[in-house]
C-alpha positions as CSV (number, residue, x, y, z in Angstrom):
1,X,7.8,119.2,70.7
2,X,7.1,116.0,69.0
3,X,5.1,113.2,70.7
4,X,5.9,109.6,70.1
5,X,3.6,106.7,70.8
6,X,5.1,103.6,72.2
7,X,3.3,100.3,72.1
8,X,3.7,98.2,75.2
9,X,2.7,94.5,74.9
10,X,1.0,93.1,78.0
11,X,3.0,90.4,79.7
12,X,2.2,86.9,78.8
13,X,-0.4,87.7,76.1
14,X,1.9,88.0,73.1
15,X,1.5,90.5,70.3
16,X,-1.0,88.7,68.1
17,X,-4.7,88.1,68.6
18,X,-6.3,84.8,69.3
19,X,-6.7,83.9,65.7
20,X,-9.4,81.9,64.0
21,X,-9.7,78.5,65.7
22,X,-12.0,75.9,64.3
23,X,-15.1,75.4,66.4
24,X,-16.1,72.0,67.5
25,X,-19.0,70.6,65.5
26,X,-21.9,69.2,67.5
27,X,-22.8,65.6,66.8
28,X,-26.5,65.4,66.3
29,X,-28.8,62.5,65.5
30,X,-30.6,62.8,62.2
31,X,-34.3,63.2,63.0
32,X,-37.0,63.0,60.3
33,X,-40.7,63.3,60.3
34,X,-42.5,63.2,63.7
35,X,-39.2,62.5,65.5
36,X,-38.5,66.2,65.1
37,X,-40.8,66.7,68.1
38,X,-38.5,65.8,71.0
39,X,-39.6,64.8,74.5
40,X,-38.7,68.3,75.9
41,X,-40.9,70.0,73.3
42,X,-43.9,67.9,74.5
43,X,-43.1,68.7,78.1
44,X,-42.8,72.4,77.4
45,X,-46.2,72.3,75.7
46,X,-47.7,70.5,78.6
47,X,-46.2,73.0,81.1
48,X,-47.7,75.9,79.1
49,X,-51.1,74.1,79.2
50,X,-50.9,73.9,83.0
51,X,-49.8,70.3,83.4
52,X,-47.3,69.7,86.3
53,X,-45.8,66.4,85.1
54,X,-46.0,64.6,81.8
55,X,-45.2,60.9,81.4
56,X,-42.9,59.8,78.6
57,X,-45.6,57.6,77.3
58,X,-47.6,60.6,76.2
59,X,-44.9,61.7,73.7
60,X,-45.8,59.3,70.9
61,X,-49.5,60.1,71.2
62,X,-48.7,63.9,71.0
63,X,-46.5,63.3,68.0
64,X,-49.3,61.4,66.2
65,X,-51.9,64.1,67.0
66,X,-49.5,66.9,65.9
67,X,-48.9,65.0,62.6
68,X,-52.6,64.5,62.1
69,X,-53.4,68.2,62.8
70,X,-50.6,69.4,60.4
71,X,-51.9,67.2,57.6
72,X,-55.4,68.5,58.0
73,X,-54.2,72.1,58.2
74,X,-52.1,71.7,55.1
75,X,-55.0,70.0,53.2
76,X,-57.2,73.0,54.1
77,X,-54.5,75.6,53.3
78,X,-53.7,74.2,49.8
79,X,-56.9,75.2,47.9
80,X,-56.8,78.8,49.2
81,X,-53.2,79.2,48.2
82,X,-53.8,77.7,44.8
83,X,-56.9,79.8,44.2
84,X,-54.8,83.0,44.7
85,X,-52.0,81.6,42.5
86,X,-49.4,81.9,45.3
87,X,-46.6,79.6,46.5
88,X,-46.2,81.2,49.9
89,X,-48.5,80.3,52.9
90,X,-49.4,83.4,54.9
91,X,-50.7,83.8,58.5
92,X,-54.2,84.5,57.3
93,X,-54.3,81.1,55.4
94,X,-53.3,79.2,58.6
95,X,-55.9,81.0,60.7
96,X,-58.6,80.3,58.1
97,X,-57.6,76.7,57.8
98,X,-57.5,76.3,61.6
99,X,-61.1,77.6,61.7
100,X,-62.1,75.2,59.0
101,X,-60.4,72.2,60.6
102,X,-61.9,73.0,64.1
103,X,-65.4,73.4,62.7
104,X,-65.5,77.2,63.5
105,X,-64.8,76.7,67.1
106,X,-61.3,78.1,67.0
107,X,-60.8,81.1,69.3
108,X,-57.8,83.3,68.8
109,X,-56.9,85.8,71.5
110,X,-54.0,88.0,72.4
111,X,-51.7,86.9,75.2
112,X,-51.9,89.1,78.3
113,X,-48.6,90.1,79.9
């Protein structure tokens, strides 16, 4: 006895697959500098800090503070990376720089679930 396999095409679907269709490209605004921090990012940070509502007027102030903090952190990270003759910033460098920038008042703790 020989068994033969027959291929039955489903009705209305055709034999071929869907094929590669080009995906629609999203049109995005080009953001540079502090504009990378969007309003929703600020609101998300505020919610994590326990704030119920955040005004849209707070967004520019948060952007300026974030830019200032990043500049001070990178200025503190630079010498330690150059001293070790590295080009990559590591987590320990950021923690050390944050302690230096905050005047030793930085407290790092693990999140509880």
